[in-house]
C-alpha positions as CSV (number, residue, x, y, z in Angstrom):
1,M,51.5,61.7,20.3
2,F,50.3,60.5,23.7
3,L,46.8,61.9,22.9
4,A,46.9,60.0,19.6
5,M,47.7,56.8,21.3
6,L,44.8,57.2,23.7
7,I,42.4,57.8,20.8
8,V,43.7,54.7,19.0
9,L,43.4,52.6,22.2
10,G,39.8,53.9,22.8
11,T,38.9,53.1,19.2
12,F,40.3,49.5,19.6
13,T,38.5,49.0,22.9
14,T,35.2,50.1,21.4
15,Q,35.6,47.8,18.3
16,S,36.5,44.9,20.7
17,Q,33.4,45.5,22.7
18,T,31.3,45.7,19.6
19,T,32.8,42.5,18.2
20,E,32.2,40.8,21.6
21,T,28.6,42.0,21.6
22,V,28.0,40.7,18.0
23,A,29.6,37.4,19.0
24,Q,27.3,37.1,22.0
25,K,24.3,37.8,19.8
26,D,25.5,35.2,17.3
27,N,25.9,32.6,20.1
28,S,22.4,33.4,21.4
29,A,21.0,33.0,17.9
30,D,22.8,29.6,17.5
31,E,21.4,28.4,20.8
32,L,17.9,29.5,19.8
33,N,18.2,27.8,16.4
34,A,19.5,24.6,18.1
35,T,16.4,24.4,20.3
36,Q,13.8,25.4,17.7
37,P,13.8,22.1,15.7
38,E,13.2,20.1,18.8
39,Q,10.5,22.5,20.0
40,S,8.8,22.5,16.6
41,K,9.0,18.7,16.4
42,A,7.4,18.4,19.8
43,Q,4.6,20.7,18.8
44,L,4.0,18.9,15.6
45,E,3.8,15.6,17.5
46,K,1.3,17.2,19.9
47,D,-0.8,18.7,17.1
48,F,-0.8,15.4,15.2
49,I,-1.9,13.3,18.2
50,A,-4.7,15.8,19.0
51,K,-5.9,16.2,15.4
52,F,-6.2,12.4,14.8
53,E,-7.3,11.6,18.3
54,L,-4.5,9.2,19.2
55,A,-3.9,10.3,22.8
56,D,-5.7,7.3,24.4
57,K,-4.3,4.7,22.0
58,K,-1.3,2.4,22.5
59,G,1.1,1.8,19.6
60,I,1.7,-1.6,18.2
61,R,5.3,-2.4,17.4
62,S,5.5,-3.3,13.8
63,K,8.0,-3.8,11.0
64,M,8.2,-2.1,7.6
65,L,8.0,-4.6,4.7
66,D,9.3,-2.0,2.3
67,E,10.5,1.6,2.3
68,F,7.9,4.3,2.3
69,E,7.7,8.1,2.8
70,L,5.3,9.2,5.5
71,R,2.2,11.0,4.3
72,S,0.6,14.0,6.0
73,E,-3.0,12.8,5.9
74,P,-4.8,9.5,6.2
75,N,-4.6,9.0,2.5
76,C,-1.4,7.4,1.0
77,T,-1.5,9.7,-2.0
78,S,-1.5,12.9,0.2
79,A,1.5,15.2,0.6
80,K,4.8,13.6,1.6
81,T,6.3,14.7,4.9
82,G,10.0,14.2,3.8
83,I,10.5,11.4,6.3
84,L,11.5,8.2,4.5
85,I,11.2,5.0,6.5
86,P,13.6,2.3,5.3
87,K,12.6,-1.3,4.7
88,G,12.9,-3.4,7.9
89,E,12.6,-0.5,10.3
90,I,10.4,-0.6,13.4
91,V,7.4,1.7,13.6
92,F,4.5,2.0,16.0
93,I,1.0,1.9,14.5
94,Y,-1.9,3.7,16.2
95,K,-5.0,3.9,14.2
96,Y,-6.3,2.1,11.1
97,Y,-8.2,3.8,8.3
98,G,-10.1,1.0,6.5
99,E,-11.4,2.9,3.4
100,E,-8.0,4.6,2.8
101,R,-6.1,1.4,3.7
102,C,-3.4,3.1,5.8
103,W,-2.2,3.4,9.3
104,A,-1.3,6.3,11.5
105,V,2.2,5.6,12.6
106,E,5.1,7.0,14.7
107,Y,8.7,6.6,13.5
108,D,11.6,8.1,15.5
109,H,9.3,10.8,16.9
110,S,7.9,11.6,13.5
111,W,4.2,11.1,12.7
112,G,2.3,10.3,9.5
113,F,0.6,7.6,7.5
114,V,1.8,4.4,5.8
115,K,0.1,1.9,3.5
116,D,-1.4,-1.0,5.4
117,V,0.2,-3.6,3.1
118,L,3.7,-2.4,4.2
119,I,3.0,-3.0,7.9
120,F,3.7,-6.3,9.8
121,P,3.0,-6.3,13.6
122,V,5.8,-7.7,15.7
123,S,4.3,-7.4,19.1
124,N,2.2,-5.0,21.2
125,N,4.4,-3.1,23.5
126,S,1.8,-3.2,26.3
127,F,2.3,-7.0,26.6
128,D,5.3,-9.1,27.6
129,N,6.9,-11.9,25.6
130,K,4.0,-14.2,26.2
131,V,2.1,-12.3,23.6
132,S,3.4,-14.5,20.8
133,K,3.2,-17.8,22.7
134,Y,0.2,-19.9,23.6
135,D,-0.5,-23.5,24.6
136,E,-4.2,-23.2,23.7
137,P,-5.1,-21.0,20.6
138,P,-8.0,-18.6,20.7
139,Q,-11.3,-20.2,19.6
140,L,-14.4,-18.9,17.9
141,K,-17.5,-18.8,20.1
142,T,-19.6,-17.4,17.3
143,Q,-19.3,-17.7,13.5
144,I,-17.6,-15.0,11.5
145,K,-20.4,-13.8,9.1
146,P,-19.1,-11.1,6.7
147,K,-21.8,-9.0,5.1
148,Y,-21.2,-9.2,1.3
149,P,-21.1,-5.6,0.0
150,S,-23.9,-5.2,-2.5
151,E,-21.8,-3.3,-5.0
152,A,-19.1,-6.0,-4.9
153,K,-21.7,-8.7,-5.3
154,K,-23.3,-6.9,-8.3
155,K,-19.9,-6.7,-10.0
156,G,-19.1,-10.3,-9.2
157,I,-16.1,-9.5,-7.0
158,K,-15.1,-12.4,-4.9
159,G,-12.1,-14.0,-3.2
160,K,-10.3,-14.1,0.1
161,V,-9.2,-11.4,2.4
162,F,-6.2,-12.4,4.5
163,I,-5.9,-10.6,7.8
164,K,-4.0,-10.5,11.1
165,V,-6.0,-10.0,14.2
166,F,-5.1,-9.4,17.8
167,I,-7.5,-11.2,20.2
168,D,-7.0,-9.8,23.8
169,E,-7.4,-11.5,27.2
170,N,-11.1,-10.8,27.1
171,G,-11.6,-12.6,23.8
172,V,-12.1,-9.3,21.9
173,A,-10.6,-8.6,18.5
174,T,-9.1,-5.2,19.2
175,E,-6.9,-4.8,16.2
176,V,-7.3,-6.1,12.6
177,I,-4.7,-5.6,9.8
178,V,-5.3,-6.5,6.2
179,L,-2.2,-8.5,5.0
180,R,-3.6,-9.2,1.5
181,G,-7.0,-8.2,0.5
182,I,-9.5,-6.9,-2.1
183,D,-10.4,-3.2,-1.9
184,E,-14.1,-3.7,-2.1
185,L,-14.2,-6.5,0.5
186,N,-11.6,-5.5,3.1
187,Q,-13.9,-3.4,5.3
188,A,-16.6,-6.1,5.4
189,A,-14.0,-8.6,6.5
190,I,-12.7,-6.3,9.2
191,D,-16.2,-5.6,10.5
192,A,-17.1,-9.3,10.6
193,V,-13.9,-10.3,12.5
194,K,-14.5,-7.5,15.1
195,K,-18.1,-8.5,15.7
196,A,-17.3,-12.2,16.3
197,K,-16.8,-13.5,19.8
198,Y,-13.7,-15.5,20.8
199,K,-12.4,-17.7,23.7
200,P,-9.0,-16.2,24.5
201,A,-5.7,-18.0,24.1
202,K,-3.8,-19.5,27.1
203,F,-0.1,-19.8,27.9
204,E,1.0,-22.0,30.8
205,G,-2.5,-21.8,32.2
206,E,-2.8,-18.1,32.0
207,V,-5.1,-16.1,29.6
208,V,-3.1,-14.1,27.1
209,G,-3.6,-11.8,24.1
210,V,-2.2,-13.1,20.8
211,W,-2.0,-12.2,17.1
212,V,-3.5,-14.8,14.8
213,N,-3.9,-15.0,11.0
214,L,-7.3,-15.5,9.4
215,S,-8.7,-15.6,5.9
216,I,-12.3,-14.5,5.2
217,S,-14.0,-15.8,2.0
218,F,-16.5,-14.0,-0.1
């Protein structure tokens, strides 16, 4: 009987050790699975920045005018990423694709592309609160002369392109966003605004960069 008890005890001890080993493996797996999403997300972010050459760019803090699901390529009809950005949320825009009319954006550490008409810049996070204030507005030093696209002219396409432009402390139009435009004329308007020269705005005697609204007629 004593021998039988030893056998039972040995069997119980072996089963206990096996259960403990399995539990340890399960815990290790849980820890690994918990870290994988963050590691994958970080790698996706790194790959996205490298692929679309965003490493040296500064994001512009912007507001979503409507909800939109991030797209995977600089084409707003490309594959959806599964990340839905609600209306009113803050995103950071990095690079504009004129022909595709979309922005490369970052939202809560997720990256993708959003239609330009859904983006409204709030402020540039590389500037302080003076960015939206000025005593002296920026002034044109040269005329804005858009080149009328030949195809649009042949088709009789005309009208106004409404844009928002950031004129920095050096009087350079560094960012241009189409607020309401015409597909065939948008890029010509953007090019014209960027080629023009400006006298920068001032606030309390200091030169500042500011966002201003413009309309370009064709």
